[in-house]
C-alpha positions, -999 to +999 in steps of 0.1 A: +497-762+068+471-725+062+433-737+042+423-714+013+392-711-001+391-709-042+366-702-063+360-707-098+343-680-115+326-674-149+331-649-173+306-627-151+319-636-120+296-657-106+312-688-087+307-722-101+328-744-078+344-743-046+373-758-032+402-761-003+435-761-005+460-765+017+494-742+015+525-737+036+518-701+023+499-678+001+523-683-031+519-723-029+485-718-023+482-696-056+504-719-076+478-747-066+450-736-072+466-727-107+474-759-116+447-777-100+415-753-105+425-733-142+405-753-168+391-745-204+360-719-200+372-711-164+384-673-167+392-666-132+401-681-100+395-661-066+420-676-036+410-667-003+425-672+035+397-667+059+383-630+051+415-621+028+411-621-008+446-638-015+448-633-054+429-633-084+442-658-105+434-650-144+435-682-160+451-682-198+446-706-227+478-723-232+472-732-271+469-704-297+435-702-317 
């Protein structure tokens, strides 16, 4: 398992929270971060593995306005 760090960002791209994510590979880590950290009022999540930016996940609303 590889350890990743995920950061919930606000609309100004400031870090709100940071969480550890354990996953076998980048794809699994992205899926876990999106599922666990995309919440209401969280526009994006950055996923890092050490000093490497793995992905910036855009959190989308499931419902319609």
